[in-house]
PLY file of the C-alpha trace (Angstrom):
ply
format ascii 1.0
element vertex 401
property float x
property float y
property float z
element edge 400
property int vertex1
property int vertex2
end_header
18.23 -6.49 -19.12
20.52 -9.15 -16.61
20.67 -12.77 -16.35
21.36 -13.39 -13.17
22.10 -16.41 -11.06
21.44 -16.55 -7.81
22.18 -19.32 -6.12
25.30 -22.21 -5.85
28.06 -19.44 -5.40
29.97 -18.48 -2.74
28.23 -16.21 -0.43
30.86 -13.05 -0.90
30.82 -13.45 -4.68
27.24 -13.58 -4.65
26.43 -9.95 -2.79
29.06 -8.56 -5.01
27.79 -9.45 -8.21
24.48 -9.65 -7.88
22.77 -7.31 -5.63
22.73 -3.68 -6.34
25.00 -1.43 -3.65
22.38 -0.62 -0.79
21.59 -4.30 -0.58
24.55 -6.20 0.38
23.85 -6.83 3.97
20.66 -7.93 3.00
20.89 -11.99 2.51
21.14 -14.60 4.48
23.60 -18.09 2.79
22.10 -18.92 -0.59
19.97 -21.86 -1.78
21.85 -24.96 -2.15
20.19 -25.24 -5.72
21.43 -23.00 -8.68
18.47 -20.50 -9.96
18.65 -18.05 -12.57
16.12 -14.96 -13.45
16.37 -12.43 -16.12
16.25 -9.06 -14.26
14.82 -5.72 -16.03
14.62 -2.52 -15.16
12.11 -0.71 -16.65
10.84 2.88 -15.98
8.27 4.03 -18.27
8.68 8.01 -18.89
7.16 10.05 -16.71
4.91 13.00 -18.18
3.59 16.23 -16.74
-0.01 16.52 -16.46
-2.09 18.28 -18.37
-5.95 18.85 -18.00
-6.35 17.46 -22.14
-5.29 14.33 -20.11
-8.43 13.28 -17.83
-9.99 12.12 -21.50
-7.58 9.45 -21.73
-8.72 7.50 -18.30
-11.40 4.99 -18.18
-13.45 4.29 -15.09
-16.20 1.79 -14.73
-19.54 2.04 -15.65
-21.89 3.84 -13.24
-19.12 6.51 -12.49
-17.40 9.89 -13.60
-14.00 11.16 -13.39
-12.68 14.99 -12.45
-9.63 16.48 -11.17
-10.59 17.56 -7.65
-7.53 19.34 -7.04
-3.74 20.06 -8.42
-0.48 21.24 -7.96
0.10 19.41 -4.42
3.39 17.73 -4.88
3.34 14.47 -3.66
0.13 13.41 -1.66
-0.18 10.28 -0.62
-2.53 8.79 2.33
-6.25 10.23 2.81
-8.88 10.74 5.75
-12.24 12.23 5.04
-13.19 14.43 8.44
-17.46 14.03 9.14
-18.14 17.27 7.39
-16.05 16.46 4.11
-13.22 18.04 4.97
-10.21 16.23 2.72
-6.82 15.48 4.94
-4.12 14.83 3.21
-0.19 13.28 4.27
2.33 14.69 2.10
5.79 11.99 3.10
8.41 14.21 1.64
7.01 17.73 2.95
6.54 16.31 5.97
3.07 18.30 6.70
-0.62 17.49 6.47
-2.77 19.36 4.35
-6.71 19.81 4.29
-8.42 20.16 1.32
-12.08 21.93 1.76
-15.18 21.41 -1.15
-17.75 24.36 0.02
-20.37 23.75 -2.56
-19.77 19.56 -2.61
-19.32 20.14 -6.37
-16.64 17.02 -6.19
-13.70 20.29 -6.47
-11.74 21.49 -3.57
-11.64 25.30 -3.28
-9.72 25.57 -0.04
-5.81 24.43 1.00
-4.41 24.97 4.10
-1.65 23.21 6.11
-2.75 21.63 9.66
0.26 19.85 10.72
3.04 21.63 9.26
5.88 19.93 10.96
6.02 15.89 10.73
8.77 14.55 9.02
8.20 11.57 6.79
4.61 11.78 7.83
2.33 8.76 5.35
-0.37 6.81 7.71
-3.40 9.10 8.84
-7.16 8.23 10.15
-9.96 9.71 12.40
-11.21 7.86 15.21
-13.17 9.51 17.89
-13.29 13.04 16.82
-8.91 12.77 16.57
-6.42 12.77 13.85
-4.16 10.03 13.66
-1.11 10.07 11.76
2.23 8.33 11.44
5.31 8.43 10.05
8.30 5.72 10.31
8.90 6.04 14.16
5.88 8.06 15.70
2.46 8.17 16.22
0.49 11.25 17.04
-2.99 12.54 17.33
-4.89 15.80 17.73
-7.86 17.19 18.34
-10.42 18.15 15.11
-11.73 21.63 15.31
-15.15 22.77 14.13
-13.42 24.22 11.11
-11.23 21.58 10.73
-7.97 22.74 12.60
-6.37 20.76 14.57
-4.84 20.96 18.73
-4.28 19.48 21.56
-1.56 17.36 20.20
-0.21 13.75 21.93
2.47 11.76 21.08
1.12 8.05 21.05
4.68 6.18 20.28
7.87 7.11 19.15
9.92 3.93 19.35
8.29 2.10 15.86
11.43 -0.43 14.38
13.34 1.30 12.16
12.17 1.52 8.61
14.81 1.85 5.77
13.75 0.36 2.71
9.98 -0.09 3.44
8.73 3.41 6.26
5.31 3.79 4.95
3.42 3.29 7.96
-0.77 2.68 7.83
-2.72 2.93 10.47
-6.58 2.05 10.75
-9.23 1.57 13.48
-11.42 -1.48 13.93
-14.52 -1.75 14.90
-13.39 -2.93 18.48
-11.75 0.25 19.17
-8.05 -0.64 18.91
-5.60 0.58 16.25
-3.73 -1.48 13.69
-0.45 -0.91 11.91
1.41 -2.29 9.31
4.96 -2.10 9.42
7.12 -3.18 6.33
10.51 -4.94 6.30
13.36 -2.62 5.97
15.09 -4.45 3.04
14.32 -5.95 -0.43
15.11 -9.78 1.32
16.14 -10.67 4.84
16.29 -11.50 8.10
15.18 -9.02 10.62
16.40 -8.31 13.35
13.21 -6.70 14.87
10.17 -9.16 15.21
8.14 -5.95 14.91
9.58 -5.63 11.39
6.98 -7.12 8.26
4.11 -7.44 10.39
1.02 -6.02 11.35
0.39 -4.73 14.97
-2.38 -4.15 16.87
-2.83 -1.60 20.27
-4.97 0.22 22.06
-6.21 3.19 20.59
-3.32 5.09 23.02
-0.78 2.79 21.83
-0.58 0.52 24.52
-0.13 -3.08 25.11
1.11 -3.16 21.22
1.59 -6.69 19.99
2.15 -8.52 16.67
-1.24 -9.26 14.79
0.29 -11.24 12.23
4.00 -11.24 10.67
5.62 -12.87 7.61
4.11 -9.41 5.44
7.15 -8.04 3.39
5.20 -4.61 2.72
1.92 -4.44 3.29
0.49 -0.97 3.33
-3.04 -0.58 2.74
-5.62 -2.54 4.41
-9.32 -2.38 5.37
-12.13 -5.17 6.92
-14.69 -6.70 5.01
-18.13 -4.51 5.52
-19.83 -7.99 5.81
-17.37 -10.59 7.82
-15.28 -7.86 9.53
-12.36 -9.74 8.22
-9.01 -7.81 7.41
-7.76 -7.84 4.10
-4.38 -6.21 2.56
-2.24 -6.77 -0.48
1.09 -7.42 -0.18
4.50 -6.12 -2.32
6.70 -9.27 -3.53
10.61 -9.40 -3.43
12.72 -7.17 -6.20
15.15 -8.98 -8.18
13.43 -12.31 -8.99
12.82 -11.62 -12.43
9.86 -10.50 -14.34
7.15 -12.88 -13.06
7.87 -13.61 -9.35
7.14 -14.02 -6.81
3.52 -12.50 -7.16
1.55 -9.77 -5.58
-0.65 -10.95 -2.96
-4.25 -10.77 -1.47
-4.41 -11.61 1.63
-6.93 -12.46 4.48
-5.05 -11.33 7.32
-5.84 -13.31 10.24
-4.28 -12.99 13.92
-1.21 -15.61 14.44
-1.08 -15.56 11.33
2.86 -15.79 9.33
2.42 -14.89 5.66
5.81 -16.90 5.21
8.33 -13.89 4.25
11.29 -13.61 3.36
11.29 -17.85 2.50
7.81 -18.36 0.82
5.44 -16.16 -1.07
2.41 -16.81 -2.98
0.43 -19.82 -2.60
3.13 -21.13 0.10
5.85 -21.36 -2.86
9.11 -21.17 -1.42
12.02 -19.01 -2.72
13.99 -20.45 -4.35
17.35 -18.25 -3.56
16.58 -18.92 0.40
18.40 -21.17 2.91
16.52 -23.32 4.50
15.08 -22.26 8.29
17.31 -23.74 11.42
16.39 -27.37 12.04
14.04 -27.74 9.29
13.05 -27.12 5.42
11.81 -24.66 3.12
9.16 -26.97 1.99
8.22 -28.06 5.45
8.17 -24.52 6.98
6.03 -23.19 4.15
3.35 -25.62 4.72
2.54 -23.28 8.78
2.03 -20.29 6.51
-0.98 -18.78 5.18
-1.70 -18.83 1.18
-2.14 -15.65 -0.36
-5.71 -16.41 -1.25
-5.51 -14.38 -4.97
-2.46 -13.10 -7.06
-1.14 -10.42 -9.32
1.43 -9.66 -11.45
4.90 -9.36 -10.09
5.94 -5.96 -9.27
2.73 -3.97 -9.86
3.32 -2.58 -6.20
0.24 -2.12 -4.15
0.02 0.90 -2.19
-3.69 1.49 -0.71
-6.11 -1.21 -0.28
-10.17 -0.30 0.74
-13.40 -1.66 0.71
-15.99 0.31 -0.71
-18.83 -0.58 1.60
-22.71 0.46 1.87
-21.61 4.45 1.21
-24.96 5.99 -0.48
-24.49 6.81 -4.35
-22.18 3.60 -4.29
-23.90 1.06 -6.86
-25.24 -2.18 -4.93
-22.97 -4.17 -7.32
-19.61 -2.50 -5.91
-20.53 -2.35 -2.11
-18.35 -5.38 -1.09
-15.88 -5.24 -3.13
-12.50 -3.34 -2.66
-10.44 -1.11 -4.40
-6.34 -1.48 -4.74
-4.15 1.37 -5.98
-1.32 0.15 -8.14
1.67 2.53 -8.19
3.24 0.67 -11.03
5.99 -1.50 -11.77
10.01 -1.05 -12.24
11.26 -4.27 -11.81
9.99 -6.10 -15.17
10.47 -5.96 -18.95
6.52 -5.25 -19.47
5.41 -2.56 -16.97
2.19 -3.56 -15.04
0.06 -1.28 -12.80
-0.25 2.39 -12.81
-4.02 2.03 -12.30
-6.55 1.24 -9.45
-8.39 -2.40 -9.40
-11.56 -3.58 -8.63
-11.63 -7.17 -6.52
-15.17 -8.58 -6.68
-16.19 -10.42 -3.44
-18.61 -12.81 -3.08
-19.81 -14.63 0.10
-16.82 -12.79 1.71
-14.46 -14.12 -0.55
-12.94 -12.63 -3.73
-13.76 -14.03 -7.06
-12.40 -11.52 -9.38
-10.10 -8.70 -10.78
-11.09 -5.99 -13.20
-9.72 -1.98 -13.71
-11.55 0.22 -12.44
-9.65 3.77 -13.14
-7.26 3.26 -15.70
-5.34 5.22 -18.86
-2.24 6.56 -17.10
0.25 4.09 -18.70
0.67 4.51 -22.54
-0.59 1.63 -24.01
3.05 0.81 -25.68
4.36 1.19 -21.79
6.87 3.35 -22.48
5.38 6.72 -20.39
2.86 7.47 -17.74
1.53 10.30 -16.39
0.34 9.33 -13.07
1.01 6.73 -10.35
-2.45 5.94 -8.20
-1.02 6.10 -4.64
-4.12 6.75 -1.76
-7.59 5.79 -2.14
-10.36 7.22 0.49
-14.06 6.67 -0.03
-16.70 9.53 1.35
-19.76 8.77 2.96
-21.35 11.01 -0.20
-20.47 7.76 -2.51
-16.86 9.91 -4.11
-14.35 8.03 -3.76
-10.72 10.14 -4.15
-7.64 8.83 -5.28
-4.63 10.46 -4.88
-1.51 10.81 -7.93
1.83 11.02 -5.48
3.65 12.20 -9.20
1.72 14.75 -10.70
0.21 15.84 -7.22
-3.54 15.23 -8.15
-6.42 14.28 -6.27
-9.26 12.64 -8.48
-12.95 12.34 -7.83
-14.53 9.63 -8.99
-18.31 10.09 -8.36
-21.53 7.91 -9.08
-22.89 9.31 -12.22
-26.51 8.28 -11.55
0 1
1 2
2 3
3 4
4 5
5 6
6 7
7 8
8 9
9 10
10 11
11 12
12 13
13 14
14 15
15 16
16 17
17 18
18 19
19 20
20 21
21 22
22 23
23 24
24 25
25 26
26 27
27 28
28 29
29 30
30 31
31 32
32 33
33 34
34 35
35 36
36 37
37 38
38 39
39 40
40 41
41 42
42 43
43 44
44 45
45 46
46 47
47 48
48 49
49 50
50 51
51 52
52 53
53 54
54 55
55 56
56 57
57 58
58 59
59 60
60 61
61 62
62 63
63 64
64 65
65 66
66 67
67 68
68 69
69 70
70 71
71 72
72 73
73 74
74 75
75 76
76 77
77 78
78 79
79 80
80 81
81 82
82 83
83 84
84 85
85 86
86 87
87 88
88 89
89 90
90 91
91 92
92 93
93 94
94 95
95 96
96 97
97 98
98 99
99 100
100 101
101 102
102 103
103 104
104 105
105 106
106 107
107 108
108 109
109 110
110 111
111 112
112 113
113 114
114 115
115 116
116 117
117 118
118 119
119 120
120 121
121 122
122 123
123 124
124 125
125 126
126 127
127 128
128 129
129 130
130 131
131 132
132 133
133 134
134 135
135 136
136 137
137 138
138 139
139 140
140 141
141 142
142 143
143 144
144 145
145 146
146 147
147 148
148 149
149 150
150 151
151 152
152 153
153 154
154 155
155 156
156 157
157 158
158 159
159 160
160 161
161 162
162 163
163 164
164 165
165 166
166 167
167 168
168 169
169 170
170 171
171 172
172 173
173 174
174 175
175 176
176 177
177 178
178 179
179 180
180 181
181 182
182 183
183 184
184 185
185 186
186 187
187 188
188 189
189 190
190 191
191 192
192 193
193 194
194 195
195 196
196 197
197 198
198 199
199 200
200 201
201 202
202 203
203 204
204 205
205 206
206 207
207 208
208 209
209 210
210 211
211 212
212 213
213 214
214 215
215 216
216 217
217 218
218 219
219 220
220 221
221 222
222 223
223 224
224 225
225 226
226 227
227 228
228 229
229 230
230 231
231 232
232 233
233 234
234 235
235 236
236 237
237 238
238 239
239 240
240 241
241 242
242 243
243 244
244 245
245 246
246 247
247 248
248 249
249 250
250 251
251 252
252 253
253 254
254 255
255 256
256 257
257 258
258 259
259 260
260 261
261 262
262 263
263 264
264 265
265 266
266 267
267 268
268 269
269 270
270 271
271 272
272 273
273 274
274 275
275 276
276 277
277 278
278 279
279 280
280 281
281 282
282 283
283 284
284 285
285 286
286 287
287 288
288 289
289 290
290 291
291 292
292 293
293 294
294 295
295 296
296 297
297 298
298 299
299 300
300 301
301 302
302 303
303 304
304 305
305 306
306 307
307 308
308 309
309 310
310 311
311 312
312 313
313 314
314 315
315 316
316 317
317 318
318 319
319 320
320 321
321 322
322 323
323 324
324 325
325 326
326 327
327 328
328 329
329 330
330 331
331 332
332 333
333 334
334 335
335 336
336 337
337 338
338 339
339 340
340 341
341 342
342 343
343 344
344 345
345 346
346 347
347 348
348 349
349 350
350 351
351 352
352 353
353 354
354 355
355 356
356 357
357 358
358 359
359 360
360 361
361 362
362 363
363 364
364 365
365 366
366 367
367 368
368 369
369 370
370 371
371 372
372 373
373 374
374 375
375 376
376 377
377 378
378 379
379 380
380 381
381 382
382 383
383 384
384 385
385 386
386 387
387 388
388 389
389 390
390 391
391 392
392 393
393 394
394 395
395 396
396 397
397 398
398 399
399 400
């Protein structure tokens, strides 16, 4: 644990004494008000997966969990085709896999690499018979054949802003036929030089007429549309190195033209105590112009994917307008948080409560873990697939009735 004074020191000394080496150029001028924080770095020890560990996992009543596939390395994001094929991106390898469950038992029997050379590919979605995929700089699409294989590859975009610290692009299509994409910040805490960093973008399906939809989003990876209202929601990753409890992770209703405040403002219009005032105004005044988060969560829990369940066959009615968020798990706090999937219950289009939906990866003493949830996808059958990018597992959470 480190006690760090985050302001009221010369800039050079501040950078050298309090920030890790990769972050030296990330900050602007320090705040005029001193701020001290106890900074912790705690990594629960990794434990290799064994089949017996499935019994340690807990899932909400009305569902059951099983292993759908294993030995996949580091699977991240997923998309499900109309015939139930599961496409999976592997960022570290730079490829896309296709898993097939021929007998419908929730376990995948066949695996084939359908896109072998796509460096740092992450985001993936299906639209109008094409598979769309995004790396840190590039978006491509390929036609899906009747056998699930891909052809007619086209590069749509090759000039996305630099990824640096947050290079995990996510893509999805709205009912308007437009493609939406989240672009993380290049850093933990900085004034970006590219206006497209720390934003959500929207564009035509072919990548043209790209514009900023919302800004001030440090690293919103997963996002989705509410099944009834059609509004976009997503969870944002807050800034590190502020202490165990600030800033919180955020659930935001992402609105066209909205500014969500990062790097100067977080949560419910709270100013970052370590940051300088913006030019011509104060942080407090600027905060009034930003969109407050709708719900907050423990700091550093690391939201990765976010999905609404929707009116899918087999999903219990009381879950159908609710969302699931995958918490990848903390490293920058004393008592670990995350390492699970939670259900955010919505009523009349607004979130009202949070409960654990799929948990048990983190040991009760917080010292060991045997998985880190990453991606979530809901199939038309009502099966919910969850990727664990630490032990190479795809879990199937299926309605038990």
